[in-house]
Each structure stands twice: as C-alpha cells, then as structure tokens.
DSSP file (Angstrom, degrees, kcal/mol; ACC not computed):
  #  RESIDUE AA STRUCTURE BP1 BP2  ACC     N-H-->O    O-->H-N    N-H-->O    O-->H-N    TCO  KAPPA ALPHA  PHI   PSI    X-CA   Y-CA   Z-CA
    1    1 A M              0   0    0      0, 0.0     0, 0.0     0, 0.0     0, 0.0   0.000 360.0 360.0 360.0 123.7   98.0  105.2  119.2
    2    2 A P        -     0   0    0      0, 0.0     3,-0.1     0, 0.0    70,-0.1  -0.211 360.0 -98.0 -62.1 151.9   97.5  102.1  121.4
    3    3 A P        -     0   0    0      0, 0.0     2,-0.3     0, 0.0     0, 0.0  -0.291  41.4 -97.6 -67.7 156.5   94.8   99.7  120.5
    4    4 A A        -     0   0    0      1,-0.1     0, 0.0   108,-0.0     0, 0.0  -0.584  35.9-124.1 -72.0 137.4   91.4   99.8  122.3
    5    5 A I        -     0   0    0     -2,-0.3    -1,-0.1    -3,-0.1     3,-0.1  -0.731  30.1-127.8 -84.2 122.4   91.2   97.3  125.1
    6    6 A P        -     0   0    0      0, 0.0     2,-0.7     0, 0.0    -1,-0.1  -0.236  27.7 -95.6 -68.3 158.2   88.2   95.1  124.4
    7    7 A D    >   -     0   0    0      1,-0.2     3,-1.7     2,-0.0     4,-0.2  -0.668  34.1-154.0 -70.4 111.4   85.5   94.5  127.1
    8    8 A L  G >  S+     0   0    0     -2,-0.7     3,-1.3     1,-0.3    -1,-0.2   0.656  86.1  73.5 -73.2 -13.6   86.7   91.3  128.6
    9    9 A S  G 3  S+     0   0    0      1,-0.2    -1,-0.3     3,-0.0    -2,-0.0   0.702  87.6  66.2 -65.1 -20.5   83.2   90.3  129.7
   10   10 A L  G <  S+     0   0    0     -3,-1.7     2,-0.4     2,-0.0    -1,-0.2   0.615  84.4  87.9 -78.4 -14.4   82.5   89.6  126.0
   11   11 A F    <   +     0   0    0     -3,-1.3    75,-0.1    -4,-0.2     3,-0.0  -0.766  41.8 167.1 -95.1 128.7   84.9   86.7  126.0
   12   12 A H        +     0   0    0     73,-0.5     2,-0.6    -2,-0.4    -1,-0.1   0.374  57.7  79.7-118.8  -0.9   83.6   83.3  127.0
   13   13 A H  E     +A   85   0A   0     72,-0.9    72,-1.9     2,-0.0     2,-0.4  -0.948  56.8 178.9-113.5 116.0   86.6   81.1  125.8
   14   14 A V  E     -A   84   0A   0     -2,-0.6    70,-0.2    70,-0.2    68,-0.0  -0.972   8.2-175.2-120.5 128.8   89.5   81.0  128.1
   15   15 A Q  E     -A   83   0A   0     68,-2.0    68,-2.2    -2,-0.4    27,-0.1  -0.926  16.5-146.5-126.7 103.2   92.6   79.0  127.5
   16   16 A P  E     -A   82   0A   0      0, 0.0     2,-0.4     0, 0.0    66,-0.2  -0.403  21.6-160.1 -63.0 146.2   95.3   78.9  130.2
   17   17 A V  E     -A   81   0A   0     64,-2.3    64,-0.6    -2,-0.1     2,-0.6  -0.943  12.8-130.5-129.8 152.6   98.8   78.7  128.7
   18   18 A Q        -     0   0    0     -2,-0.4     2,-0.4    62,-0.1    62,-0.1  -0.887  16.5-143.3-103.7 129.1  102.2   77.6  130.1
   19   19 A L        -     0   0    0     -2,-0.6     2,-0.3    60,-0.3    59,-0.1  -0.730  16.6-149.5 -86.1 137.4  105.2   79.8  129.6
   20   20 A R    >   -     0   0    0     -2,-0.4     3,-2.0     1,-0.1     4,-0.4  -0.784  22.2-118.3-106.3 150.7  108.4   78.0  129.0
   21   21 A F  G >  S+     0   0    0     -2,-0.3     3,-1.6     1,-0.3    -1,-0.1   0.900 115.7  54.7 -53.3 -43.9  111.9   79.1  130.0
   22   22 A N  G 3  S+     0   0    0      1,-0.3    -1,-0.3     8,-0.0    -3,-0.0   0.567  93.3  71.3 -73.7  -3.6  113.0   79.1  126.3
   23   23 A D  G <  S+     0   0    0     -3,-2.0     8,-3.0     2,-0.1     2,-0.3   0.599  82.9  92.3 -76.7 -12.7  110.0   81.5  125.4
   24   24 A I  B <   -E   30   0B   0     -3,-1.6     6,-0.2    -4,-0.4     2,-0.1  -0.651  67.8-147.2 -92.6 137.5  111.9   84.3  127.3
   25   25 A D    >   -     0   0    0      4,-2.9     3,-2.1    -2,-0.3    -1,-0.1  -0.278  37.5 -85.2 -94.7-178.5  114.2   86.6  125.4
   26   26 A I  T 3  S+     0   0    0      1,-0.3    -1,-0.1     2,-0.1    -2,-0.0   0.692 125.8  60.4 -62.0 -20.7  117.4   88.3  126.6
   27   27 A L  T 3  S-     0   0    0      2,-0.2    -1,-0.3     1,-0.0     3,-0.1   0.552 118.1-110.1 -85.7  -7.0  115.4   91.2  128.1
   28   28 A G  S <  S+     0   0    0     -3,-2.1    49,-0.7     1,-0.4     2,-0.3   0.553  83.0  99.7  93.1   7.9  113.6   88.8  130.4
   29   29 A H  B    S-F   76   0C   0     47,-0.2    -4,-2.9     1,-0.1    -1,-0.4  -0.804  84.9 -70.1-123.9 169.3  110.2   89.0  128.9
   30   30 A L  B     -E   24   0B   0     45,-3.7    -6,-0.2    -2,-0.3    45,-0.2  -0.321  55.8-112.2 -58.4 130.6  108.2   86.8  126.5
   31   31 A N    >>  -     0   0    0     -8,-3.0     3,-1.2     1,-0.1     4,-0.7  -0.397  23.6-123.4 -62.5 139.0  109.7   86.9  123.0
   32   32 A N  H 3> S+     0   0    0      1,-0.3     4,-0.6     2,-0.2     3,-0.4   0.778 108.4  57.1 -63.2 -26.7  107.2   88.7  120.7
   33   33 A I  H >> S+     0   0    0      1,-0.2     4,-1.0     2,-0.2     3,-0.5   0.811  96.7  64.6 -73.6 -24.8  107.0   85.7  118.2
   34   34 A V  H <> S+     0   0    0     -3,-1.2     4,-2.3     1,-0.2    -1,-0.2   0.808  88.7  69.1 -68.6 -26.8  105.8   83.4  121.0
   35   35 A Y  H 3X S+     0   0    0     -4,-0.7     4,-2.3    -3,-0.4    -1,-0.2   0.905  98.5  50.1 -52.3 -43.3  102.6   85.6  121.4
   36   36 A L  H <X S+     0   0    0     -4,-0.6     4,-2.1    -3,-0.5    -1,-0.2   0.842 107.7  52.5 -70.2 -30.6  101.5   84.3  118.0
   37   37 A S  H  X S+     0   0    0     -4,-1.0     4,-2.1     2,-0.2    -1,-0.2   0.883 109.5  49.5 -68.9 -36.9  102.1   80.7  119.1
   38   38 A L  H  X S+     0   0    0     -4,-2.3     4,-2.1     2,-0.2    -2,-0.2   0.921 109.7  51.0 -65.8 -42.5  100.0   81.2  122.2
   39   39 A Y  H  X S+     0   0    0     -4,-2.3     4,-2.3     1,-0.2    -2,-0.2   0.888 109.1  52.1 -62.4 -38.3   97.3   82.7  120.1
   40   40 A D  H  X S+     0   0    0     -4,-2.1     4,-2.4     2,-0.2    -1,-0.2   0.897 106.4  52.5 -66.8 -38.5   97.4   79.7  117.8
   41   41 A L  H  X S+     0   0    0     -4,-2.1     4,-2.2     1,-0.2    -2,-0.2   0.935 112.4  45.5 -56.9 -46.4   97.1   77.3  120.7
   42   42 A A  H  X S+     0   0    0     -4,-2.1     4,-2.9     2,-0.2    -2,-0.2   0.870 109.1  55.9 -67.9 -36.7   94.0   79.1  121.9
   43   43 A K  H  X S+     0   0    0     -4,-2.3     4,-2.6     2,-0.2     5,-0.3   0.948 109.0  47.7 -60.3 -48.4   92.6   79.3  118.3
   44   44 A A  H  X S+     0   0    0     -4,-2.4     4,-2.5     1,-0.2    -2,-0.2   0.913 113.9  46.5 -59.0 -44.8   92.8   75.4  118.0
   45   45 A A  H  X S+     0   0    0     -4,-2.2     4,-2.5     2,-0.2     5,-0.2   0.899 111.6  51.8 -66.5 -37.7   91.2   75.0  121.4
   46   46 A F  H  X S+     0   0    0     -4,-2.9     4,-2.8     2,-0.2    -2,-0.2   0.940 113.3  43.4 -62.3 -47.4   88.4   77.5  120.5
   47   47 A L  H  X S+     0   0    0     -4,-2.6     4,-2.4     2,-0.2     6,-0.2   0.895 112.5  53.3 -67.7 -39.0   87.6   75.7  117.3
   48   48 A R  H  <>S+     0   0    0     -4,-2.5     5,-3.2    -5,-0.3     6,-0.3   0.935 114.0  41.9 -59.2 -45.9   87.8   72.3  119.0
   49   49 A R  H ><5S+     0   0    0     -4,-2.5     3,-1.4     3,-0.2    -2,-0.2   0.914 113.1  53.7 -66.4 -43.6   85.3   73.4  121.6
   50   50 A L  H 3<5S+     0   0    0     -4,-2.8    -2,-0.2     1,-0.3    -1,-0.2   0.883 114.9  39.4 -60.3 -40.1   83.1   75.1  119.1
   51   51 A K  T ><5S-     0   0    0     -4,-2.4     3,-1.7    -5,-0.2    -1,-0.3   0.270 113.0-118.0 -93.2  10.1   82.8   72.0  116.9
   52   52 A K  T < 5S-     0   0    0     -3,-1.4    -3,-0.2     1,-0.3    -4,-0.1   0.849  71.6 -55.0  55.7  37.4   82.6   69.8  120.0
   53   53 A G  T 3 <S+     0   0    0     -5,-3.2     2,-1.2    -6,-0.2    -1,-0.3   0.518 106.4 127.6  80.4   4.5   85.7   68.0  119.1
   54   54 A Q    <   +     0   0    0     -3,-1.7     2,-0.5    -6,-0.3    -1,-0.1  -0.410  34.1 127.2 -91.4  58.8   84.4   67.0  115.6
   55   55 A I        -     0   0    0     -2,-1.2     2,-1.0    -3,-0.0     3,-0.1  -0.972  52.8-149.2-120.5 128.9   87.4   68.4  113.7
   56   56 A D    >   -     0   0    0     -2,-0.5     3,-2.0     1,-0.1    -2,-0.1  -0.836  11.2-166.2 -91.5  99.6   89.4   66.5  111.1
   57   57 A W  T 3  S+     0   0    0     -2,-1.0    -1,-0.1     1,-0.3     4,-0.1   0.661  85.9  60.7 -66.4 -14.4   92.9   68.0  111.6
   58   58 A K  T 3  S+     0   0    0     -3,-0.1     2,-0.5     2,-0.1    -1,-0.3   0.610  94.6  73.6 -87.9 -11.0   94.0   66.4  108.3
   59   59 A K  S <  S-     0   0    0     -3,-2.0     2,-0.6    63,-0.0    -3,-0.1  -0.903  81.2-136.3-105.7 124.1   91.3   68.3  106.4
   60   60 A V        +     0   0    0     -2,-0.5     3,-0.1     1,-0.2    60,-0.1  -0.678  34.7 159.8 -81.6 122.1   91.9   72.0  105.8
   61   61 A E        +     0   0    0     -2,-0.6    59,-1.6     1,-0.4     2,-0.3   0.688  67.0   4.6-111.2 -28.7   88.7   74.0  106.4
   62   62 A C  E     -B  119   0A   0     57,-0.3    -1,-0.4    68,-0.1     2,-0.3  -0.988  59.8-159.2-155.3 151.7   90.1   77.4  107.0
   63   63 A V  E     -B  118   0A   0     55,-2.5    55,-3.3    -2,-0.3     2,-0.4  -0.840  33.5 -96.1-125.8 160.9   93.5   79.2  106.9
   64   64 A I  E     +B  117   0A   0     -2,-0.3    53,-0.2    53,-0.2     3,-0.1  -0.666  36.9 172.7 -78.8 124.8   94.8   82.4  108.4
   65   65 A A  E     +     0   0A   0     51,-3.2     2,-0.3    -2,-0.4    52,-0.2   0.693  66.4   3.8-103.8 -29.1   94.6   85.3  106.0
   66   66 A N  E     -B  116   0A   0     50,-1.2    50,-2.5     2,-0.0     2,-0.4  -0.975  54.9-168.4-157.7 142.8   95.7   88.2  108.2
   67   67 A I  E     -B  115   0A   0     -2,-0.3     2,-0.5    48,-0.2    48,-0.2  -1.000   0.5-172.7-134.0 133.6   96.9   88.7  111.8
   68   68 A N  E     -B  114   0A   0     46,-2.1    46,-2.1    -2,-0.4     2,-0.5  -0.988  12.3-177.9-122.2 115.8   97.2   92.0  113.6
   69   69 A C  E     -B  113   0A   0     -2,-0.5     2,-0.5    44,-0.2    44,-0.2  -0.973   9.9-163.2-123.2 124.4   98.8   91.7  117.0
   70   70 A S  E     -B  112   0A   0     42,-3.1    42,-1.8    -2,-0.5     2,-0.7  -0.927  10.7-147.7-108.1 128.4   99.3   94.7  119.3
   71   71 A Y  E     +B  111   0A   0     -2,-0.5    40,-0.2    40,-0.2    39,-0.0  -0.850  24.8 167.7 -95.7 114.3  101.8   94.4  122.2
   72   72 A I        -     0   0    0     38,-2.6    39,-0.2    -2,-0.7    -1,-0.2   0.891  64.1  -4.6 -98.0 -50.5  100.5   96.4  125.1
   73   73 A R  S    S-     0   0    0     37,-1.7    -1,-0.4     0, 0.0     0, 0.0  -0.985  82.2 -97.4-141.7 151.8  102.7   95.4  128.1
   74   74 A P        -     0   0    0      0, 0.0     2,-0.5     0, 0.0    37,-0.0  -0.268  26.4-136.9 -68.5 154.8  105.4   92.8  128.4
   75   75 A I        -     0   0    0    -45,-0.2   -45,-3.7    35,-0.0     2,-0.3  -0.951  20.6-154.0-110.7 132.9  104.8   89.3  129.8
   76   76 A F  B >   -F   29   0C   0     -2,-0.5     3,-2.0   -47,-0.2   -47,-0.2  -0.769  28.2 -90.0-111.7 154.7  107.5   88.0  132.2
   77   77 A F  T 3  S+     0   0    0    -49,-0.7     3,-0.1    -2,-0.3    -1,-0.1  -0.249 112.2  30.4 -57.1 140.2  108.4   84.4  133.0
   78   78 A G  T 3  S+     0   0    0      1,-0.3    -1,-0.2   -59,-0.1     2,-0.2   0.243  86.8 126.1  89.7 -11.5  106.4   83.0  136.0
   79   79 A E    <   -     0   0    0     -3,-2.0     2,-0.7     1,-0.1    -1,-0.3  -0.517  65.6-119.6 -75.9 147.6  103.3   85.1  135.3
   80   80 A E        -     0   0    0     -2,-0.2    24,-2.7    -3,-0.1     2,-0.4  -0.813  40.4-173.2 -85.5 116.5  100.0   83.2  135.0
   81   81 A I  E     -AC  17 103A   0     -2,-0.7   -64,-2.3   -64,-0.6     2,-0.3  -0.916  13.2-174.3-121.5 139.4   98.7   83.9  131.5
   82   82 A E  E     -AC  16 102A   0     20,-2.5    20,-2.5    -2,-0.4     2,-0.5  -0.925  18.5-138.2-124.5 153.2   95.4   83.1  129.7
   83   83 A V  E     -AC  15 101A   0    -68,-2.2   -68,-2.0    -2,-0.3     2,-0.4  -0.967  15.9-158.9-113.6 120.6   94.3   83.6  126.1
   84   84 A L  E     -AC  14 100A   0     16,-2.5    16,-2.0    -2,-0.5     2,-0.4  -0.810  13.4-171.5 -96.5 139.8   90.7   84.8  125.7
   85   85 A T  E     +AC  13  99A   0    -72,-1.9   -72,-0.9    -2,-0.4   -73,-0.5  -0.987  13.2 159.0-137.9 139.9   89.1   84.2  122.3
   86   86 A R  E     - C   0  98A   0     12,-1.9    12,-2.8    -2,-0.4     2,-0.5  -0.982  38.5-116.4-153.1 156.6   85.8   85.3  120.6
   87   87 A C  E     + C   0  97A   0     -2,-0.3    10,-0.2    10,-0.2     3,-0.1  -0.843  28.8 174.9 -95.9 130.0   84.4   85.6  117.1
   88   88 A I  E     +     0   0A   0      8,-2.8     2,-0.3    -2,-0.5     9,-0.2   0.487  64.6  28.4-114.1  -7.4   83.6   89.2  116.2
   89   89 A R  E     - C   0  96A   0      7,-1.1     7,-2.4     2,-0.0     2,-0.5  -0.951  53.7-168.0-157.4 133.8   82.6   88.8  112.5
   90   90 A I  E     + C   0  95A   0     -2,-0.3     5,-0.2     5,-0.2     2,-0.1  -0.976  19.2 170.8-121.0 116.8   81.1   86.1  110.4
   91   91 A G        -     0   0    0      3,-3.3    39,-0.1    -2,-0.5    -2,-0.0  -0.323  49.9 -89.7-107.7-167.4   81.2   86.5  106.5
   92   92 A E  S    S+     0   0    0      1,-0.1    38,-2.5    -2,-0.1    43,-0.1   0.843 122.0   9.1 -76.1 -33.3   80.3   84.3  103.7
   93   93 A R  S    S+     0   0    0     36,-0.2    26,-2.8     1,-0.1     2,-0.3   0.259 129.5  35.0-127.4   8.5   83.9   82.9  103.3
   94   94 A S  E     - D   0 118A   0     24,-0.3    -3,-3.3    33,-0.1     2,-0.3  -0.972  53.1-158.7-156.4 166.8   85.6   84.1  106.4
   95   95 A F  E     -CD  90 117A   0     22,-2.0    22,-3.2    -2,-0.3     2,-0.5  -0.955  18.2-131.4-147.1 162.1   85.3   85.0  110.0
   96   96 A T  E     -CD  89 116A   0     -7,-2.4    -8,-2.8    -2,-0.3    -7,-1.1  -0.969  14.5-159.2-122.6 128.1   87.4   87.2  112.4
   97   97 A L  E     -CD  87 115A   0     18,-3.0    18,-2.7    -2,-0.5     2,-0.5  -0.884   2.3-157.0-105.7 138.7   88.6   86.2  115.8
   98   98 A Q  E     +CD  86 114A   0    -12,-2.8   -12,-1.9    -2,-0.4     2,-0.3  -0.942  18.4 178.4-110.6 133.9   89.6   88.6  118.5
   99   99 A Q  E     -CD  85 113A   0     14,-3.5    14,-2.9    -2,-0.5     2,-0.4  -0.965  13.4-163.7-137.0 154.2   92.0   87.4  121.2
  100  100 A C  E     -CD  84 112A   0    -16,-2.0   -16,-2.5    -2,-0.3     2,-0.6  -0.997  16.1-142.6-134.4 139.3   93.7   88.8  124.2
  101  101 A L  E     +CD  83 111A   0     10,-2.2     9,-3.0    -2,-0.4    10,-1.3  -0.913  35.5 177.1 -95.0 122.4   96.6   87.7  126.4
  102  102 A V  E     -CD  82 109A   0    -20,-2.5   -20,-2.5    -2,-0.6     2,-0.5  -0.938  38.4-110.7-130.0 149.9   95.8   88.5  130.0
  103  103 A E  E  >  -C   81   0A   0      5,-2.0     4,-2.6    -2,-0.3     5,-0.5  -0.709  37.5-131.6 -74.5 126.7   97.4   88.0  133.4
  104  104 A S  T  4 S+     0   0    0    -24,-2.7    -1,-0.1    -2,-0.5   -23,-0.1   0.826  94.7  38.9 -53.7 -47.2   95.1   85.5  135.0
  105  105 A A  T  4 S+     0   0    0    -25,-0.3    -1,-0.2     1,-0.1   -24,-0.1   0.916 128.0  28.6 -75.0 -45.1   94.6   87.0  138.4
  106  106 A T  T  4 S-     0   0    0      2,-0.1    -2,-0.2     0, 0.0    -1,-0.1   0.646  92.2-133.0 -93.6 -15.9   94.3   90.7  137.6
  107  107 A R     <  +     0   0    0     -4,-2.6     2,-0.4     1,-0.3    -3,-0.1   0.747  43.5 168.4  68.0  22.7   92.9   90.4  134.0
  108  108 A D        -     0   0    0     -5,-0.5    -5,-2.0     1,-0.1     2,-0.5  -0.561  34.3-128.3 -68.7 122.5   95.5   92.9  133.0
  109  109 A V  E     + D   0 102A   0     -2,-0.4    -7,-0.2    -7,-0.2     3,-0.1  -0.648  33.7 170.5 -78.5 120.1   95.6   92.9  129.1
  110  110 A R  E     +     0   0A   0     -9,-3.0   -38,-2.6    -2,-0.5   -37,-1.7   0.671  65.7   7.5-101.1 -24.0   99.1   92.5  127.7
  111  111 A S  E     -BD  71 101A   0    -10,-1.3   -10,-2.2   -40,-0.2     2,-0.4  -0.981  55.4-155.0-160.3 148.5   98.2   92.0  124.0
  112  112 A V  E     -BD  70 100A   0    -42,-1.8   -42,-3.1    -2,-0.3     2,-0.4  -0.974  17.6-178.4-124.2 139.7   95.3   92.1  121.6
  113  113 A C  E     -BD  69  99A   0    -14,-2.9   -14,-3.5    -2,-0.4     2,-0.4  -0.998  14.3-164.9-142.0 141.7   95.1   90.2  118.4
  114  114 A E  E     -BD  68  98A   0    -46,-2.1   -46,-2.1    -2,-0.4     2,-0.4  -0.997  11.1-170.6-128.8 131.7   92.6   90.0  115.5
  115  115 A T  E     -BD  67  97A   0    -18,-2.7   -18,-3.0    -2,-0.4     2,-0.6  -0.968  14.6-148.7-124.4 128.9   92.9   87.1  113.0
  116  116 A V  E     -BD  66  96A   0    -50,-2.5   -51,-3.2    -2,-0.4   -50,-1.2  -0.872  16.9-162.6 -96.1 123.9   90.9   86.8  109.8
  117  117 A M  E     -BD  64  95A   0    -22,-3.2   -22,-2.0    -2,-0.6     2,-0.5  -0.891   3.3-158.4-104.3 129.9   90.3   83.2  109.0
  118  118 A V  E     -BD  63  94A   0    -55,-3.3   -55,-2.5    -2,-0.5   -24,-0.3  -0.951  19.8-120.6-117.4 129.7   89.3   82.3  105.4
  119  119 A C  E     -B   62   0A   0    -26,-2.8     9,-1.3    -2,-0.5     2,-0.3  -0.378  40.5-164.4 -62.6 142.8   87.5   79.1  104.4
  120  120 A F  E     -G  127   0D   0    -59,-1.6     7,-0.2     7,-0.3     3,-0.1  -0.991  27.9-151.1-143.9 138.4   89.6   77.2  101.9
  121  121 A D  E >>> -G  126   0D   0      5,-2.9     4,-2.3    -2,-0.3     5,-1.0  -0.934  10.2-164.4-110.8 110.9   89.4   74.4   99.4
  122  122 A P  T 345S+     0   0    0      0, 0.0    -1,-0.1     0, 0.0   -61,-0.0   0.761  85.7  63.6 -68.8 -19.6   92.8   72.8   99.1
  123  123 A A  T 345S+     0   0    0      1,-0.2    -2,-0.0     3,-0.1    -3,-0.0   0.880 117.9  25.0 -67.2 -38.5   91.7   71.1   95.8
  124  124 A T  T <45S-     0   0    0     -3,-0.6    -1,-0.2     2,-0.2     3,-0.1   0.628  98.6-129.2-102.3 -17.7   91.3   74.4   94.0
  125  125 A G  T  <5S+     0   0    0     -4,-2.3     2,-0.3     1,-0.3    -2,-0.0   0.739  72.0 113.9  74.1  21.2   93.7   76.5   96.1
  126  126 A Q  E   <S-G  121   0D   0     -5,-1.0    -5,-2.9     1,-0.1    -1,-0.3  -0.792  76.3 -91.2-126.0 160.2   90.9   79.0   96.5
  127  127 A S  E     -G  120   0D   0     -2,-0.3    -7,-0.3    -7,-0.2    -1,-0.1  -0.317  46.5-161.7 -64.2 159.5   88.7   80.5   99.1
  128  128 A A        -     0   0    0     -9,-1.3    -9,-0.2   -35,-0.3     3,-0.1  -0.949  27.4 -84.1-140.9 157.9   85.4   78.6   99.6
  129  129 A P        -     0   0    0      0, 0.0   -36,-0.2     0, 0.0     2,-0.1  -0.326  57.8 -96.8 -59.8 145.2   82.0   79.2  101.1
  130  130 A M        -     0   0    0    -38,-2.5   -36,-0.1   -39,-0.1   -68,-0.1  -0.405  41.0-109.4 -67.3 140.8   81.9   78.5  104.8
  131  131 A S     >  -     0   0    0    -70,-0.1     4,-2.5     1,-0.1     5,-0.2  -0.316  21.8-123.6 -63.8 148.6   80.6   75.1  105.7
  132  132 A E  H  > S+     0   0    0      1,-0.2     4,-3.0     2,-0.2     5,-0.2   0.899 112.0  55.4 -61.7 -38.3   77.1   75.2  107.4
  133  133 A S  H  > S+     0   0    0      2,-0.2     4,-2.1     1,-0.2    -1,-0.2   0.917 110.0  43.7 -61.7 -42.9   78.4   73.3  110.3
  134  134 A L  H  > S+     0   0    0      2,-0.2     4,-2.7     1,-0.2     5,-0.2   0.935 115.8  49.1 -65.0 -47.0   81.2   75.9  110.9
  135  135 A R  H  X S+     0   0    0     -4,-2.5     4,-2.7     1,-0.2     5,-0.2   0.916 111.8  48.7 -61.2 -43.6   78.7   78.8  110.4
  136  136 A A  H  X S+     0   0    0     -4,-3.0     4,-3.0    -5,-0.2     5,-0.2   0.921 112.8  48.1 -65.0 -41.6   76.1   77.3  112.7
  137  137 A A  H  X S+     0   0    0     -4,-2.1     4,-2.3    -5,-0.2    -2,-0.2   0.933 115.0  44.3 -64.8 -46.7   78.8   76.7  115.4
  138  138 A L  H  X S+     0   0    0     -4,-2.7     4,-2.3     2,-0.2    -2,-0.2   0.899 115.2  47.3 -60.4 -45.4   80.1   80.3  115.1
  139  139 A T  H  X S+     0   0    0     -4,-2.7     4,-2.5    -5,-0.2     5,-0.2   0.918 112.5  49.7 -68.9 -42.9   76.7   81.9  115.1
  140  140 A H  H  X S+     0   0    0     -4,-3.0     4,-2.4    -5,-0.2    -2,-0.2   0.918 113.4  47.4 -58.6 -43.4   75.5   79.7  118.1
  141  141 A D  H  X S+     0   0    0     -4,-2.3     4,-1.0    -5,-0.2    -1,-0.2   0.901 112.1  48.3 -65.8 -40.4   78.6   80.7  120.0
  142  142 A E  H  < S+     0   0    0     -4,-2.3     4,-0.4     1,-0.2    -1,-0.2   0.896 113.9  46.8 -68.9 -40.2   78.2   84.4  119.2
  143  143 A E  H >< S+     0   0    0     -4,-2.5     3,-0.9     1,-0.2    -2,-0.2   0.848 110.7  51.7 -69.8 -35.9   74.5   84.4  120.1
  144  144 A S  H 3< S+     0   0    0     -4,-2.4    -1,-0.2     1,-0.2    -2,-0.2   0.713 102.4  60.4 -75.8 -15.3   75.1   82.6  123.4
  145  145 A A  T 3<        0   0    0     -4,-1.0    -1,-0.2     1,-0.2    -2,-0.2   0.640 360.0 360.0 -80.5 -13.4   77.8   85.0  124.4
  146  146 A R    <         0   0    0     -3,-0.9    -1,-0.2    -4,-0.4    -2,-0.1   0.463 360.0 360.0 -80.3 360.0   75.3   87.9  124.3
C-alpha cells in the first residue's frame, strides 16, 4: 500500500537541492541512497533556521533513531527538486520530522520520509530530555505553521 501523501500546505520549510550527475544510477534516475542525503541536507537547514543559526555543530544535541522513507516516483537528472520539512511530533526526549521530495514547479511528490530524532547526551551515551531552547523552537515553529 503506498504511503499517504501529506498536505503540502502544512510545510513551511523549503530547501532547494542540486542533483549531481554522479547521483544518477544506471537506470537514469536518482539512486535511492541519495534520497537520504537530500533529506539530511534539508534536516540540517531546517534545524539551522529553527535555532536561528545558533547551533554548535561540534556538540551533539540529537541523533537519528529511525528513518522511514517511501519512494513514490523516480527522480530524473535535470529535474528541479525541493525538500519540504516540518515537525509532526514533539515528545519529552524526541521529535519526529516529516519530509517530502517534490518537483519544484508541479509540486509532484516523489518521496515521503519520517525521521525520529532523539535528544542525546554523548557523555552518558543515553537519551536525554530535550533542551528548553530546542523545545521552544520546535513548538514555536509548529504553532506558527497552523
């Protein structure tokens, strides 16, 4: 059963991405592993915008615990692609991001991804409560998107 296509009007973070020739596989479309790289680029941009650039990339605040990626239609070299990102759940120690790869002009959804991010303390190697600054930024973003 194909995944449900989210309502694109709920997404307010858009990250254009550049497809490179070496991202294309022998069948002429975007290699499936590259989708996750594009989602990662957009996650970083989303968090940077969310925290207004106040991120110390040398300090681990959260890690990926789970990714579910659905491939809906292939992406071909030369297409203009954007990644849409939004937060769909905020917990005590984690949050879930939903992302879509879409063709820029038509908004045709090519892939949908959900990623669970867990707050993490590298000193203990364990999950940790979410920082107040991250919670506030996620909550404000979620509320302003409504």
